[in-house]
C-alpha positions as CSV (number, residue, x, y, z in Angstrom):
1,X,75.2,109.6,80.4
2,X,76.9,109.0,77.0
3,X,80.2,107.3,77.0
4,X,82.9,106.4,74.5
5,X,83.1,102.9,73.1
6,X,86.3,101.4,71.6
7,X,87.6,97.9,70.8
8,X,89.4,97.2,74.1
9,X,87.2,99.4,76.4
10,X,86.2,96.7,78.9
11,X,89.7,95.3,79.2
12,X,91.1,98.8,79.7
13,X,88.6,99.7,82.4
14,X,89.6,96.5,84.3
15,X,93.4,97.1,83.9
16,X,93.6,99.6,86.7
17,X,92.4,97.0,89.3
18,X,94.4,94.2,87.7
19,X,97.7,96.2,87.7
20,X,100.2,94.5,90.1
21,X,101.3,96.3,93.3
22,X,105.0,97.0,93.2
23,X,107.3,98.1,96.0
24,X,109.0,101.4,95.7
25,X,112.8,100.9,96.1
26,X,114.9,103.8,97.4
27,X,118.0,104.7,95.4
28,X,120.1,106.7,97.9
29,X,122.6,107.9,95.3
30,X,119.8,109.8,93.5
31,X,118.4,111.3,96.7
32,X,118.8,115.0,97.7
33,X,117.6,117.3,100.4
34,X,115.9,116.3,103.6
35,X,116.0,112.5,103.9
36,X,112.8,112.6,106.0
37,X,110.9,114.5,103.4
38,X,107.9,112.7,101.8
39,X,108.8,114.1,98.4
40,X,109.5,111.4,95.8
41,X,110.8,111.3,92.2
42,X,109.7,107.9,90.8
43,X,111.2,106.4,87.7
44,X,109.2,103.7,85.9
45,X,105.9,103.0,84.2
46,X,103.4,105.6,85.6
47,X,100.6,103.1,85.8
48,X,102.7,100.9,88.1
49,X,103.9,104.0,90.0
50,X,100.4,105.2,90.7
51,X,99.4,101.7,91.9
52,X,102.4,101.6,94.2
53,X,101.4,105.0,95.7
54,X,97.9,103.9,96.6
55,X,98.7,102.2,100.0
56,X,100.4,105.4,101.1
57,X,98.3,108.2,99.6
58,X,94.8,106.9,98.7
59,X,92.3,109.6,99.5
60,X,94.9,112.0,100.7
61,X,96.1,114.0,97.7
62,X,94.7,117.6,97.5
63,X,95.8,118.5,94.0
64,X,96.9,116.5,91.0
65,X,98.3,118.0,87.7
66,X,99.1,115.8,84.8
67,X,100.4,116.7,81.3
68,X,99.6,113.5,79.2
69,X,100.7,113.1,75.6
70,X,98.5,115.2,73.4
71,X,98.7,112.6,70.6
72,X,99.6,115.2,68.1
73,X,101.7,112.9,65.8
74,X,104.8,114.9,66.9
75,X,108.2,113.3,67.4
76,X,109.6,113.4,71.0
77,X,112.7,111.7,72.3
78,X,111.3,110.2,75.5
79,X,107.7,109.2,74.7
80,X,105.4,108.3,71.8
81,X,103.0,111.2,70.9
82,X,101.7,109.4,67.8
83,X,99.5,106.8,69.2
84,X,96.5,105.2,67.4
85,X,93.4,106.8,69.0
86,X,92.2,103.6,70.7
87,X,95.7,103.1,72.2
88,X,95.6,106.6,73.6
89,X,92.3,105.9,75.2
90,X,93.6,102.6,76.5
91,X,96.5,104.4,78.2
92,X,94.4,107.2,79.7
93,X,91.5,105.4,81.3
94,X,93.3,103.1,83.8
95,X,95.5,106.0,84.9
96,X,92.6,108.3,85.5
97,X,90.9,105.6,87.5
98,X,94.0,105.3,89.8
99,X,94.4,109.1,90.0
100,X,90.8,109.4,91.3
101,X,91.5,106.9,94.1
102,X,94.4,109.1,95.2
103,X,92.3,112.3,95.4
104,X,91.1,113.6,98.8
105,X,87.4,114.3,99.2
106,X,88.1,118.0,98.6
107,X,90.9,117.4,96.1
108,X,91.0,118.3,92.4
109,X,92.7,117.1,89.3
110,X,94.0,119.4,86.5
111,X,94.8,117.9,83.0
112,X,96.5,119.8,80.2
113,X,95.3,118.9,76.7
114,X,94.7,120.5,73.3
115,X,91.9,120.2,70.6
116,X,93.3,116.9,69.2
117,X,92.1,114.7,72.1
118,X,90.5,117.3,74.4
119,X,86.9,116.4,73.6
120,X,87.4,112.7,74.0
121,X,89.3,113.3,77.3
122,X,86.3,115.3,78.5
123,X,83.9,112.4,77.9
124,X,86.1,109.8,79.6
125,X,86.8,112.1,82.6
126,X,83.0,112.7,82.9
127,X,82.7,108.9,83.2
128,X,85.6,108.4,85.6
129,X,85.0,111.4,87.9
130,X,81.3,112.0,87.3
131,X,80.0,114.7,85.0
132,X,78.7,116.6,88.0
133,X,82.2,117.0,89.3
134,X,83.5,118.9,86.3
135,X,84.6,122.3,87.4
136,X,85.9,124.1,84.4
137,X,87.8,124.1,81.2
138,X,90.6,126.6,81.6
139,X,92.2,128.2,78.5
140,X,95.9,128.9,78.8
141,X,97.7,130.9,76.1
142,X,100.7,129.1,74.8
143,X,102.1,131.6,72.3
144,X,101.5,135.2,71.3
145,X,102.8,135.4,67.7
146,X,100.5,134.1,65.0
147,X,101.9,131.3,62.8
148,X,101.8,132.4,59.2
149,X,102.4,128.8,58.2
150,X,99.1,127.6,59.7
151,X,97.0,125.7,57.2
152,X,93.7,126.7,58.7
153,X,93.9,128.8,61.9
154,X,96.9,129.8,64.0
155,X,96.0,128.3,67.4
156,X,97.4,130.1,70.4
157,X,96.0,128.2,73.3
158,X,95.5,124.8,75.0
159,X,93.2,123.7,77.8
160,X,93.3,122.5,81.3
161,X,90.3,120.3,82.3
162,X,89.5,120.6,86.0
163,X,87.5,118.1,88.1
164,X,86.9,117.7,91.8
165,X,86.7,114.4,93.6
166,X,83.5,115.9,94.9
167,X,83.0,119.3,93.3
168,X,80.8,120.5,96.2
169,X,83.7,120.1,98.6
170,X,86.2,121.9,96.4
171,X,86.8,125.7,96.3
172,X,89.7,127.7,94.9
173,X,92.3,129.1,97.3
174,X,92.6,132.8,96.1
175,X,96.0,134.5,96.4
176,X,96.0,137.5,98.7
177,X,95.5,140.9,96.9
178,X,98.7,142.8,96.6
179,X,99.2,146.4,97.9
180,X,99.2,147.6,94.4
181,X,95.8,146.0,93.8
182,X,94.4,147.5,97.0
183,X,95.2,151.0,95.8
184,X,92.4,150.7,93.2
185,X,89.9,150.6,96.1
186,X,88.9,153.8,98.0
187,X,86.4,154.8,100.6
188,X,85.9,158.6,100.1
189,X,82.5,158.6,101.7
190,X,83.4,156.3,104.7
191,X,81.1,153.6,103.5
192,X,80.7,151.1,106.5
193,X,81.1,148.2,104.0
194,X,84.7,149.1,103.4
195,X,86.7,150.3,100.4
196,X,85.1,150.2,97.0
197,X,85.6,151.2,93.4
198,X,83.3,152.3,90.6
199,X,82.6,149.5,88.1
200,X,81.0,149.0,84.7
201,X,77.3,149.9,84.8
202,X,76.5,147.8,81.8
203,X,75.0,144.4,82.3
204,X,74.4,141.7,79.7
205,X,71.3,140.4,81.4
206,X,69.0,142.0,84.0
207,X,69.8,139.3,86.5
208,X,73.6,139.8,86.2
209,X,73.4,143.1,88.0
210,X,71.7,142.9,91.4
211,X,73.7,145.3,93.5
212,X,73.0,148.8,94.7
213,X,72.8,151.4,91.9
214,X,76.2,152.9,92.7
215,X,77.8,149.5,92.0
216,X,80.1,149.5,95.0
217,X,82.1,146.4,95.7
218,X,83.7,145.9,99.0
219,X,86.7,143.5,99.6
């Protein structure tokens, strides 16, 4: 499998295991809600925070979402989004290593990114999580109005890369269909398979349409 190589690669790969364990200290004056809740808001370096969580949550987390710096050379008040490319990779790799340790066997990780570093992120996540555990690259639309000031193209979307700890153990948890959606399904001929609706009879390939000729879909 191909992998990225950069100046400090070997050092960065080892840095996750070499990071020191730190104790989490409760600050009661910043607490709220049920004191027995397991919810936590942690302030500090996120590499150290992830390492501190391992003794409690290693192999137990079902879903992780992170929104790392996109490295777009933009100016933000609370973090640097203008890192040299090698520095960005050095930051991401050890954190992804620790996040994988936190995931449950049927857990998944979702990472927001854009075109600037997205392709490099895909390669390093293939290495950390295993290419076979890649689930999907989800497009999410971030704006609806085109930018007339765009130099080349007016981009209207970013991505979310999704990986499973073990993709064969992960499955989406669909939301229940609403009553409004159910109204689109009828059963005028008392089909024993349940309510159905007519669907598009066109198929891009012959193998993409292997259902009865009336295209009935039960739910």
